[in-house]
ZAMARGU-4260 file (C-alpha; in steps of 0.2 Angstrom, whole numbers, plus 5000, padded with zeros to 4 digits):
<rodrens>
0) 5902/5510/5655 | 5916/5522/5655 | 5906/5533/5644 | 5892/5532/5656 | 5901/5535/5671
5) 5907/5552/5663 | 5889/5557/5662 | 5887/5553/5681 | 5901/5566/5686 | 5891/5578/5674
10) 5877/5579/5688 | 5864/5584/5673 | 5849/5574/5670 | 5852/5561/5657 | 5841/5555/5644
15) 5845/5539/5635 | 5838/5532/5618 | 5840/5518/5606 | 5831/5508/5592 | 5825/5492/5597
20) 5838/5481/5588 | 5835/5465/5598 | 5852/5454/5602 | 5863/5471/5598 | 5854/5480/5613
25) 5858/5467/5626 | 5876/5471/5632 | 5869/5489/5633 | 5854/5484/5644 | 5869/5474/5656
30) 5877/5490/5659 | 5862/5501/5662 | 5855/5492/5675 | 5868/5499/5687 | 5865/5517/5682
35) 5850/5529/5685 | 5846/5537/5669 | 5830/5538/5660 | 5830/5527/5645 | 5819/5523/5631
40) 5819/5508/5619 | 5810/5515/5602 | 5802/5506/5588 | 5814/5510/5572 | 5797/5512/5562
45) 5789/5525/5576 | 5805/5538/5573 | 5806/5534/5553 | 5786/5539/5553 | 5788/5556/5563
50) 5803/5563/5554 | 5794/5566/5537 | 5803/5566/5520 | 5821/5563/5523 | 5835/5559/5511
55) 5850/5548/5515 | 5854/5540/5532 | 5871/5535/5542 | 5872/5532/5559 | 5878/5550/5564
60) 5864/5557/5556 | 5852/5542/5565 | 5859/5547/5581 | 5854/5564/5579 | 5836/5560/5573
65) 5833/5548/5589 | 5842/5563/5601 | 5829/5575/5593 | 5815/5562/5593 | 5815/5559/5611
70) 5820/5578/5616 | 5802/5582/5610 | 5791/5566/5613 | 5799/5558/5629 | 5785/5561/5640
75) 5774/5550/5628 | 5786/5536/5632 | 5786/5523/5647 | 5805/5523/5653 | 5813/5507/5650
80) 5815/5495/5665 | 5826/5479/5665 | 5818/5462/5665 | 5822/5448/5675 | 5836/5436/5672
85) 5822/5422/5667 | 5812/5433/5653 | 5831/5439/5646 | 5834/5420/5644 | 5816/5417/5637
90) 5820/5431/5624 | 5836/5423/5619 | 5830/5404/5618 | 5814/5409/5608 | 5825/5419/5596
95) 5833/5402/5593 | 5819/5393/5593 | 5812/5403/5580 | 5829/5403/5570 | 5828/5384/5570
100) 5810/5383/5565 | 5815/5393/5550 | 5829/5384/5544 | 5819/5367/5546 | 5806/5375/5536
105) 5819/5379/5522 | 5826/5362/5521 | 5808/5353/5521 | 5806/5365/5506 | 5820/5359/5496
110) 5816/5340/5502 | 5799/5345/5493 | 5808/5350/5476 | 5821/5337/5477 | 5808/5322/5478
115) 5799/5329/5461 | 5816/5327/5453 | 5823/5312/5462 | 5828/5304/5444 | 5846/5296/5450
120) 5854/5290/5467 | 5862/5308/5470 | 5848/5316/5472 | 5839/5301/5484 | 5856/5303/5494
125) 5852/5321/5495 | 5835/5317/5503 | 5842/5305/5515 | 5855/5320/5520 | 5841/5333/5521
130) 5830/5321/5533 | 5845/5319/5544 | 5847/5337/5546 | 5827/5340/5549 | 5829/5326/5562
135) 5844/5335/5570 | 5834/5352/5571 | 5819/5343/5578 | 5831/5337/5593 | 5838/5355/5595
140) 5820/5362/5595 | 5815/5350/5608 | 5831/5353/5620 | 5828/5373/5616 | 5810/5371/5623
145) 5817/5360/5639 | 5828/5374/5642 | 5812/5387/5641 | 5803/5377/5653 | 5817/5376/5665
150) 5820/5394/5666 | 5801/5397/5669 | 5802/5385/5683 | 5815/5394/5689 | 5804/5409/5695
155) 5790/5401/5704 | 5780/5419/5699 | 5782/5418/5683 | 5779/5400/5682 | 5762/5403/5690
160) 5758/5417/5679 | 5762/5406/5662 | 5752/5391/5670 | 5737/5403/5674 | 5736/5410/5655
165) 5738/5392/5648 | 5721/5387/5657 | 5713/5399/5642 | 5707/5387/5629 | 5717/5388/5614
170) 5732/5394/5622 | 5748/5381/5623 | 5765/5383/5628 | 5772/5393/5613 | 5757/5407/5614
175) 5760/5407/5633 | 5780/5410/5632 | 5776/5423/5618 | 5764/5433/5629 | 5777/5431/5642
180) 5791/5438/5632 | 5781/5453/5624 | 5775/5459/5641 | 5793/5457/5649 | 5786/5444/5661
185) 5768/5453/5664 | 5778/5469/5670 | 5772/5480/5655 | 5758/5481/5642 | 5748/5474/5656
190) 5733/5485/5647 | 5723/5472/5636 | 5718/5484/5623 | 5737/5490/5622 | 5743/5474/5620
195) 5729/5469/5608 | 5733/5485/5598 | 5753/5479/5600 | 5747/5462/5593 | 5739/5470/5578
200) 5720/5462/5581 | 5711/5478/5585 | 5701/5484/5569 | 5702/5503/5565 | 5690/5513/5554
205) 5698/5523/5540 | 5686/5538/5537 | 5690/5556/5530 | 5675/5567/5524 | 5663/5559/5512
210) 5678/5553/5500 | 5684/5538/5511 | 5675/5528/5522 | 5678/5509/5522 | 5676/5495/5536
215) 5687/5494/5552 | 5703/5484/5548 | 5717/5479/5558 | 5734/5489/5555 | 5748/5481/5547
220) 5760/5489/5560 | 5759/5475/5574 | 5771/5462/5582 | 5768/5449/5569 | 5776/5435/5579
225) 5763/5438/5593 | 5750/5439/5580 | 5755/5423/5573 | 5753/5412/5587 | 5737/5420/5593
230) 5730/5417/5575 | 5733/5397/5579 | 5728/5398/5599 | 5711/5405/5591 | 5709/5392/5578
235) 5713/5380/5591 | 5700/5387/5603 | 5686/5389/5591 | 5688/5369/5589 | 5686/5366/5607
240) 5669/5366/5617 | 5670/5383/5627 | 5663/5400/5628 | 5674/5405/5613 | 5668/5391/5601
245) 5650/5396/5606 | 5654/5415/5603 | 5660/5411/5587 | 5647/5399/5581 | 5635/5412/5587
250) 5643/5425/5575 | 5646/5416/5560 | 5626/5411/5561 | 5622/5428/5562 | 5630/5433/5545
255) 5647/5438/5552 | 5662/5435/5541 | 5671/5421/5548 | 5690/5430/5548 | 5682/5444/5557
260) 5674/5433/5570 | 5691/5423/5572 | 5701/5441/5575 | 5687/5445/5587 | 5693/5427/5595
265) 5711/5434/5596 | 5705/5449/5605 | 5696/5441/5617 | 5710/5429/5621 | 5720/5443/5624
270) 5708/5451/5636 | 5704/5434/5645 | 5723/5431/5649 | 5726/5448/5655 | 5711/5447/5666
275) 5717/5430/5675 | 5734/5440/5678 | 5726/5454/5684 | 5714/5446/5696 | 5725/5429/5699
280) 5713/5417/5695 | 5713/5402/5683 | 5699/5401/5668 | 5682/5393/5670 | 5674/5387/5657
285) 5655/5391/5657 | 5650/5378/5646 | 5657/5364/5657 | 5651/5372/5674 | 5633/5371/5665
</rodrens>
């Protein structure tokens, strides 16, 4: 705050750019809310790929690279805007939920290994200890999910939007929460094409002259957390009687690759969800109406 107040006194147009480092940005975000600077939060991969071949790195060099990058390219990026208190809390809670699930997965793997070698009382006791840890983590995850629901309810407008996209077949709590976070409470990435690209569900062609031409494929440069929950949502959607299942079955019967069609369903989920947000309506299944 002391540094930023000094910049204000200089009476010049200030540009502030930083890499997105998750939790480590939060204190700075809190201070920046009370200033009127042009703030940009950048994906580290974007900067890394833009500077070409380089050798070595440290904090001072990285700061210079970020400064030079935003000086040249600031017109191509949207300025950072502070999100609501509920969305801030959701980000932290979802991060903690992800951490707990990762811990539980690791302990379950240990349980599997121990069951294969449970040859004495000590290993059997270890299995019981691990089971207690899993039960405790299950309790923690449920409590975190309760807090998430409470945060969403604390903002009625946000709660209505989350409830709206949950009417889409396949989209449950976790998928709705993830979309809410990635769109900053439906304030950014509201263009479904941009959100689909961000999620890594849009296929891009690979073509160069006559030597390189492959089938369009999705890019690995994607938000894998969002892509993962969309995959589960798409798999649920095609198992339920709805328009998306009819689309999936029709395309598979035409001979299309199942995974390609499933990716198209992921894309459709994003487009439908964002259309509902834009039009302020709920999803209506045409199969049920007929």
